[in-house]
N, C-alpha and C positions, 0 to 999 in steps of 0.2 A: 202370635206365630205358633203354629202347630209344631209340636216335636217331630222328628223324622220317624221315631217308633209309632207314633199314633197315625201317622201318614200311611206307613206301611200296613198297619192293621186295617185302616179304612179300605185300602186298595184291596187288600186280600178278602175282606168280607164282600165288597162289591163283586169281585170276580167270582166267589163261590156262589153268590145269589144268581149271578148271570148263568152260571154253569148248571145250577140246579134248575133254573127254569128251561133250559135248552133240553135236560134230561126229562123233564115233565112233558114237553112238547113231542119228544121221540116216543114216549110211551102211548101217545094217543093214536098211534098207527098199528096197522096189523098186516099181514101178509097172507094171501091165499095162492097156492100153487095148483096149476091145473096138471091133473093126472089122467091119463099117461101123457108123455110128451106128445106134442104135436108133430106129425110126420105127414108130409105132403110132397108133391112134385111140382116142378116148374119146367118150362120149356127152354132149353139151351138155345142161346142167341144166335149160334153159327149154323146150327142144323135143326130145322123145324120139326124133324122127326125123332130126335133125341130128347129123352128126359132127365132131368137132374133131380135129386132128391134132397130135401131138407128136414132136418129134425131139430125142433126148438123145444127147450123147457121153458115155461113162461110162469112168472110170479107177477102178481098184481099187489100193489101197496094200497091199502084201504085207509080211508080217512079216520075210521073208528073201529075199534075191535068188534063192536056190535055188528057192524056191517058186513062182517065176513060171510055170515049166514045169508045175507041178501046177496052178495056175489056168488056165492055157492049155489043158491036157487037158480041164478041167471047164467050159471057156467056154461051150459050147452049153447046159448044164444051167443055169448061172448066168444066161446071156442070157435063156433062156425064162422064168426066174423075174422078170427086171426087165421083160420085157414084160407078164407077167401082172400085176404090181403096177401098171404104168404104164396100162394098157389098162382096168383096173377102177376107177381113180382118178376122183372127181368133177371137174367143170370148176373148182370153188372150189379144190380141192387143187392143181390143175395151175397155175392162174392166180395163186395168192398165195404170198408168200415163204415163210409158215409152212407151207403145204400143200406146198410144193416141199421143204422142209427134212424134213417128215414121210416123204414118198415116199422121199427119200435114206436116211433112218433104216431105213424098211422094207426098202428094197433091200439096205442093210448087213447088218440082222439076218437077212434070209433068205439072203444069200450066205454068212454065217458058219454058219449052220444047215446048209446044204447041203454046204459043205466039211467040217464036223464030221461029218456023217454019211457022207460019202464018204472022208474021210482020217483021221477021228479027230483032227483039229487044225483050229481055225477058220481059220488061215492069213491071212484078210484082215482088215487093221487099219481100214481106212476105204474108203468109196465116195465118189467125187467126180464130180459132174456139170461137165464142162469146157464143154460146150454145152447149151443149154436154150432150145428155140424151141417155141412152140404157136400154133396158128391155129384 
């Protein structure tokens, strides 16, 4: 039978090993921020002739720090896709949390699609809205 002291040491060693593996994986990603913020308009639902405005700061998580330069090279293409998605969104999508998350997901899927077309690799792991303002 294993003494309790040894059992505690074994559990501690295993947990530290697992923790360090998680840290190593976290270092395999990098972030690229689109500058300046994306500002575009959208048509308000109730009045066809009134426009609303949205300002979004976007960051993308990249699967490898070396791929930040790849995303930077294709940033105008990705930025245009984000503007297209945001400018065609409904007022309901822009103003609700579920709509906001749907827009973020659409931006993510489109960015991955574009990067796959351009580089053969999706590169982008996540799209994050770090600032989200509408009027």
